C-alpha atoms as one frame of an Amber mdcrd trajectory, in Angstrom:
protein
  14.352 -33.981  12.497  11.322 -31.755  11.860  10.147 -29.679  14.787   6.832
 -30.624  16.354   6.339 -27.112  17.708   3.142 -25.492  16.472   2.601 -21.782
  15.999   0.563 -20.026  18.652  -2.989 -18.864  17.957  -1.772 -15.405  16.909
   1.312 -16.506  14.925   1.711 -18.130  11.525   4.306 -20.828  10.848   6.836
 -18.426   9.386   6.376 -16.007  12.306   6.916 -18.846  14.773  10.156 -19.807
  13.009  11.278 -16.184  12.860  10.571 -15.771  16.577  12.784 -18.750  17.468
  15.625 -17.355  15.385  15.099 -13.918  16.919  15.438 -15.337  20.431  18.794
 -16.930  19.581  19.984 -13.739  17.916  19.081 -11.646  20.953  20.660 -14.014
  23.508  23.874 -14.267  21.496  23.526 -17.911  20.431  23.589 -16.528  16.902
  26.085 -13.635  17.204  26.508 -10.672  14.865  27.970 -11.798  11.558  26.928
 -15.433  11.999  25.716 -17.224   8.900  22.176 -18.466   9.370  20.880 -21.846
   8.204  20.021 -21.985   4.517  16.431 -21.883   3.324  16.612 -25.617   2.635
  17.954 -26.338   6.126  15.182 -24.299   7.758  12.556 -26.053   5.643  13.876
 -29.500   6.588  14.366 -28.670  10.267  10.854 -27.340  10.750   9.096 -29.545
   8.235   7.835 -26.619   6.153   8.064 -25.507   2.536  10.949 -23.473   1.155
   8.517 -20.596   0.661   7.632 -20.587   4.373  11.342 -20.555   5.237  11.891
 -17.618   2.894   8.959 -15.783   4.522  10.561 -16.290   7.943  13.788 -14.674
   6.769  11.918 -11.851   5.048  10.106 -11.230   8.335  13.442 -10.964  10.160
  14.766  -8.659   7.440  11.813  -6.328   7.967  12.929  -5.926  11.591  16.495
  -5.207  10.539  18.176  -8.160  12.272  19.130 -10.144   9.178  21.107  -9.269
   6.043  20.927 -11.173   2.765  24.199 -11.373   0.854  24.024 -12.267  -2.817
  25.236 -15.829  -3.489  26.179 -16.244   0.191  22.950 -16.504   2.182  21.526
 -14.904   5.323  23.623 -13.371   8.107  22.939 -11.813  11.514  23.275  -8.052
  11.521  25.231  -6.182  14.176  23.085  -6.088  17.345  23.414  -3.494  20.078
  23.849  -4.538  23.766  20.201  -3.774  24.448  19.193  -6.576  22.139  17.856
  -4.468  19.277  19.474  -3.867  15.880  22.071  -1.114  16.126  21.580   0.116
  12.587  18.023  -0.695  11.626  17.430   1.556   8.622  14.641   4.035   9.193
  13.060   2.388  12.208  14.615   4.505  14.961  15.228   7.929  13.488  12.882
  10.114  11.408  14.427  11.024   8.102  13.809  13.444   5.263  12.498  12.360
   1.860  14.184  13.355  -1.376  12.748  11.038  -4.033  10.550  13.599  -5.827
  12.483  14.138  -9.053  13.463  10.477  -9.377   9.903   9.214  -8.834   8.399
  11.768 -11.201  10.808  10.594 -13.892   9.809   7.008 -13.190   6.128   7.916
 -13.588   6.544   9.593 -16.982   6.608   6.443 -19.172   3.013   5.664 -18.115
   1.856   8.414 -20.493   3.500   6.685 -23.466   1.055   4.455 -25.302   3.895
   2.495 -26.898   5.022   1.230 -23.477   3.754  -1.937 -21.809   2.326  -0.193
 -18.771   3.131  -2.317 -15.725   4.350   0.521 -13.510   1.404   2.548 -12.221
  -0.979   0.414 -10.140  -4.226   0.606 -12.114  -6.776  -1.879 -13.472  -6.972
  -2.006 -17.249  -9.582   0.148 -18.994 -11.071  -3.089 -20.372 -12.198  -3.942
 -16.823 -14.056  -0.657 -16.466 -17.658   0.033 -17.587 -16.567   2.927 -19.797
 -19.509   2.972 -22.211 -22.032   2.528 -19.428 -20.525   5.318 -17.344 -20.215
   7.616 -20.334 -23.935   7.136 -20.976 -24.613   8.152 -17.365 -22.289  11.122
 -17.831 -24.102  12.269 -20.971 -27.490  11.693 -19.356 -26.387  13.741 -16.333
 -25.238  16.679 -18.485 -28.596  16.632 -20.263 -30.829  16.303 -17.184 -28.836
  18.523 -14.807 -27.265  21.195 -17.036 -27.064  23.994 -14.450 -25.773  21.819
 -11.598 -23.165  20.334 -13.920 -22.096  23.801 -15.122 -21.983  25.728 -11.854
 -19.646  25.622  -8.871 -20.581  23.052  -6.244 -20.716  23.666  -2.522 -17.111
  23.310  -1.237 -18.129  20.280   0.840 -19.319  18.547  -2.318 -22.528  17.500
  -4.085 -25.054  16.600  -1.372 -26.538  13.520  -3.146 -23.022  12.140  -3.688
 -22.042  12.720  -0.069 -25.288  11.039   1.007 -24.516   7.979  -1.129 -21.009
   7.705   0.310 -22.291   8.041   3.881 -24.843   5.264   3.297 -22.013   2.912
   2.387 -20.623   3.166   5.915 -23.746   1.616   7.460 -21.942  -1.634   8.354
 -19.265   0.274  10.277 -19.477   0.360  14.067 -19.549   4.146  13.814 -21.250
   4.955  10.478 -20.728   8.380   8.939 -23.398  11.021   8.500 -23.712  13.068
   5.335 -22.136  16.018   7.146 -19.032  13.937   7.876 -18.273  13.445   4.164
 -16.176  15.972   2.222 -15.476  15.616  -1.515 -11.912  16.136  -2.796  -9.974
  16.063  -6.067  -8.924  12.455  -5.790  -7.496  10.630  -2.804  -4.186  12.466
  -3.042  -5.803  15.815  -2.296  -7.617  14.245   0.654  -4.299  12.921   1.991
  -2.594  16.273   1.415  -5.302  18.231   3.241  -5.295  15.699   6.070  -1.528
  15.969   6.449  -1.681  19.758   6.596  -4.582  19.653   9.062  -2.680  17.613
  11.665   1.010  18.491  11.244   3.529  21.162  10.360   6.726  21.245   8.262
   9.498  19.354  10.018   7.145  17.025  11.888   7.726  13.263  11.733   4.978
  11.064  10.297   4.852   7.297  10.870   4.474   5.139   7.745   4.719   1.468
   6.802   7.990  -0.061   5.593   7.824  -0.432   2.633   5.412   2.403   1.907
   3.624   3.613  -1.229   5.938   5.962  -3.124   3.102   8.502  -3.476   3.048
   8.813   0.307   6.774   9.581   0.301   6.277  12.129  -2.482   3.537  13.811
  -0.496   5.560  13.906   2.715   8.622  15.211   0.937   6.666  17.916  -0.878
   5.202  19.107   2.438   8.591  18.990   4.183   7.621  16.268   6.652  10.047
  13.667   7.927   9.377   9.926   7.843   9.544   7.382  10.649   9.158   3.875
   9.273   7.303   1.246  11.284   8.309  -2.413  10.707   5.595  -4.112   8.667
   4.906  -7.760   7.812   3.288  -8.973   4.619   0.534 -10.819   6.488  -0.307
  -8.843   9.620   0.710  -5.347   8.568   2.083  -2.885  11.089   4.141  -3.902
  14.101   1.810  -2.271  16.626   4.306  -2.646  19.472   6.852  -0.606  17.509
   4.168   1.934  16.669   3.212   2.297  20.320   6.837   2.932  21.265   6.963
   5.742  18.712   3.707   7.170  20.039   4.722   6.870  23.670   7.990   8.754
  23.232   6.264  11.408  21.115   8.648  10.957  18.188   5.782  11.312  15.686
   3.066  13.893  15.106   0.731  11.677  13.053   0.500   8.380  11.151  -0.273
   7.697   7.491  -1.224   4.077   6.856  -3.302   1.737   4.690  -5.123  -0.977
   6.632  -6.577  -2.672   3.526  -4.709  -3.998   0.460  -1.670  -1.889   1.312
   0.509  -0.807  -1.581   2.997  -2.400  -2.263   2.754  -5.354   0.169  -0.946
  -6.065  -0.407  -1.791  -7.062   3.186  -5.076  -6.356   4.930  -4.736  -5.941
   8.683  -6.823  -8.293  10.854  -9.827  -6.601  12.436  -8.296  -6.887  15.927
  -5.187  -5.072  14.710  -7.251  -2.305  13.123  -9.086  -1.818  16.406  -5.809
  -1.752  18.314  -4.439   0.845  15.905  -7.426   3.102  16.622  -7.144   2.468
  20.370  -3.472   3.455  20.373  -4.168   6.586  18.345  -6.878   7.652  20.781
  -4.786   6.805  23.863  -1.807   8.886  22.730  -3.898  11.478  20.865  -1.969
  10.974  17.641  -4.093  11.153  14.469  -4.125   8.422  11.845  -4.525   9.320
   8.160  -5.984   6.197   6.531  -5.454   5.719   2.795  -8.153   3.255   1.736
  -8.026   3.728  -2.026  -7.856  -0.063  -2.613 -10.091  -1.149   0.268 -13.164
  -1.848  -1.854 -11.220  -4.442  -3.883 -10.769  -6.762  -0.863 -13.089  -9.732
  -1.391 -14.566 -10.242   2.091 -16.951  -7.373   3.014 -16.270  -7.848   6.723
 -12.497  -7.959   6.299 -12.480  -4.857   4.086 -13.962  -2.605   6.765 -11.375
   0.152   7.362  -9.762   1.099  10.656 -12.110   4.097  10.577 -15.027   1.697
  11.104 -14.185   1.389  14.825 -13.204   5.024  15.352 -15.509   6.501  17.971
 -13.033   9.267  18.794 -12.728  11.036  15.434  -8.975  10.375  15.555  -8.846
   8.744  12.091  -9.000  10.816   8.891 -10.307   8.429   6.264  -9.346   9.075
   2.605 -10.437   7.273  -0.553 -11.497   7.844  -4.161 -13.099   6.397  -7.291
  -9.889   6.758  -9.305  -8.527   3.225  -8.976 -11.815   1.352  -9.209 -13.803
   3.306 -11.796 -12.166   6.154 -13.720  -8.871   7.856 -12.786  -9.658  10.824
 -15.036 -12.660  11.827 -12.903 -10.400  12.909 -10.020 -13.139  12.532  -7.407
 -12.214  11.406  -3.920 -13.578  11.935  -0.454 -12.581  12.191   3.183 -14.100
  11.603   6.605 -11.957  14.026   8.633 -13.478  13.323  12.043 -12.474  15.854
  14.698 -10.259  17.645  12.157 -13.137  18.566   9.848 -13.008  22.301  10.545
  -9.328  22.641   9.647  -9.779  20.298   6.689 -12.594  22.488   5.311 -10.529
  25.649   5.735  -7.638  24.161   3.803  -9.916  22.964   1.009 -11.408  26.444
   0.627  -7.979  28.059   0.441  -6.664  25.641  -2.220  -8.903  24.022  -4.851
 -12.105  25.398  -3.250 -14.440  22.949  -5.024 -14.249  19.682  -6.952 -15.525
  19.107 -10.543 -19.306  19.475 -10.695 -20.250  17.239 -13.637 -18.183  14.341
 -12.285 -19.834  14.621  -8.860 -23.389  14.720 -10.201 -22.700  11.805 -12.548
 -21.160   9.733  -9.753 -24.181  10.372  -7.561 -26.402   9.055 -10.376 -24.097
   6.080 -10.884 -24.295   5.126  -7.214 -28.034   5.767  -6.878 -28.791   3.384
  -9.748 -26.811   0.549  -8.112 -24.408   0.372 -11.038 -21.292   0.733  -8.906
 -22.085  -2.314  -6.772 -22.540  -4.450  -9.892 -19.264  -3.182 -11.305 -17.333
  -3.800  -8.079 -18.549  -7.395  -7.817 -17.060  -8.053 -11.252 -13.892  -6.029
 -10.648 -13.008  -7.868  -7.442 -13.311 -11.242  -9.178 -11.317 -10.202 -12.234
  -8.538  -8.504 -10.302  -8.117 -11.502  -7.991  -7.897 -13.812 -11.016  -5.462
 -11.584 -12.896  -3.214 -11.092  -9.879  -3.025 -14.835  -9.251  -2.322 -15.638
 -12.914   0.315 -12.920 -13.196   2.043 -14.105 -10.020   2.218 -17.657 -11.384
   3.623 -16.362 -14.669   6.291 -14.324 -12.853   7.417 -17.388 -10.901   7.642
 -19.387 -14.131   9.528 -16.734 -16.091  11.846 -15.212 -13.472  15.029 -16.886
 -12.197  14.936 -19.425  -9.348  14.818 -17.758  -5.950  12.166 -15.230  -6.987
   9.274 -14.799  -4.526   5.955 -13.007  -5.015   3.529 -11.741  -2.384  -0.141
 -12.743  -2.327  -2.085  -9.456  -2.058  -5.498  -9.407  -0.427  -6.770  -6.805
  -2.888  -5.640  -4.202  -5.367  -3.593  -5.173  -8.399   0.111  -4.823  -7.606
   2.671  -7.554  -7.020   5.677  -7.038  -4.738   8.393  -9.263  -6.136  11.487
 -10.329  -4.264  14.283 -10.786  -6.763  16.912 -13.508  -6.403  20.419 -12.646
  -5.149  22.442 -10.460  -7.480  19.481  -8.831  -9.239  19.154  -5.064  -8.771
  15.689  -3.639  -9.434  16.955  -0.182 -10.434  19.012  -1.685 -13.230  16.167
  -4.055 -14.088  13.675  -1.177 -14.366  16.099   0.770 -16.555  16.706  -2.228
 -18.842  12.947  -2.854 -18.967  12.310   0.728 -20.071  14.755   0.255 -22.927
  12.704  -2.794 -23.904   9.451  -0.808 -23.823   8.225  -2.029 -20.414   7.343
   0.266 -17.508   7.868  -1.075 -13.954   8.833   0.420 -10.579  12.044  -0.466
  -8.711  11.696  -1.245  -5.019  14.053   1.530  -3.918  11.351   4.230  -4.188
   9.220   2.517  -1.542  11.591   3.564   1.270  13.214   6.922   2.033  16.700
   5.407   1.983  16.220   3.312  -1.164  17.067   0.031   0.527  14.592  -2.233
  -1.326  16.884  -2.642  -4.333  16.098  -6.381  -4.351  12.352  -5.760  -4.818
  10.293  -4.920  -7.884   6.667  -3.755  -8.007   4.591  -4.507 -11.070   0.984
  -3.766 -11.970  -1.113  -6.911 -12.458  -4.229  -4.964 -13.426  -3.896  -5.940
 -17.094  -5.429  -9.141 -18.487  -2.723 -11.587 -19.564  -2.740 -10.761 -23.257
   0.088 -12.056 -25.480   1.734  -8.623 -25.142   1.696  -8.785 -21.331   2.974
 -12.372 -21.373   5.881 -11.368 -23.610   6.634  -8.434 -21.282   6.794 -10.706
 -18.217   9.022 -13.122 -20.117  11.306 -10.216 -21.084  11.478  -9.023 -17.469
  12.385 -12.530 -16.386  15.104 -12.762 -19.023  16.543  -9.392 -17.981  16.571
 -10.524 -14.335  18.241 -13.820 -15.302  20.948 -11.880 -17.147  21.882 -10.150
 -13.867  21.431 -13.305 -11.796  23.917 -15.301 -13.851  26.381 -12.489 -14.546
């Protein structure tokens, strides 16, 4: 008989189901090694869809209490006497990162024009106002020849910084022009922020799964990683984060509150505020990667965690690379109380950012052209992501699940039992298709049953054939 229990005001259906199962796991009703009800049984018992049942089990997996066994189902993991998982990967102990060479090899096919490029998360050039921006670029070089030729102030082009600051007006604590520092893309902003607040050997809290670029950055700077359990709807488990802060096991945090890559969630406003409150209470800085934030549809929802930061504890990082032109390499940061150290590091590394790109971007923003472009880009990306997700579900084997991102253009795909994403990515490369296996989104490589693909390309016949090929390659493993 279907349960009449309703989720609480702060819980979704799948979270409510997961919580009930968690209670029985912790009290021993469902002991270690026990086989859990099938997806169909959960759906029938609670009167929900199979997809909701799958989400409940995925939620439990993210907390390390459930294992999925190919062709067998879901089983309770070994649980310690204290009631918590005894071997939750990554969630209790900071670990080193060693993915650099592997990830760099995975990135290389993006440069090949003969590949179907579904690996790097990036909207297609056809969605970008290339001719319009190039006209602004040429006009800028003609009207401002000396500014475009010379070195800029290390903080960045004043008119550009002013335009960026004005865009924070709806934040509870809007930025001033002096708060804004221009960088060479978001990655430099993140790198400088990391160096400003931590030292080699320090542990940094991240989401699980986390963007592979974050792991690359942390590994390159010899930082360790402490993963924080993360759900695909709410984002970070703030209770787990507070435990890590309270016992001083981390030096800083590096998170995305909006359209996180690869899960695609946007944290509720209350959770963003709580994140900032915790950071201020324990005096642990948060480095916020908001490179996809402007692609979230709702302007109120897309406000970053930085919007409620009255303590200067959040270092906000973003760029124009994903939403306008990756080749410009212009990003920015709001370093808060760490501005002095951030400036010093910038001056001792790249010193300044490209002058022509900064002046042109200032002109682009002043003329209102960026707002027009973003209105179109948000609509098109949302449409493409939805269409690509539907196509994946049609073309991939039964048991495949796809997330519903709130912004950005990547899909996090859960593969059916028996399908290994590393092998799938390798087979796809041989077929001329570039994708990313899930293993590189965790320091221990455990997401072998996940695949991330870029949905930033319109569904041309070539893209449709590529998705069909991926599905066929997955089916070959699934039925082997």
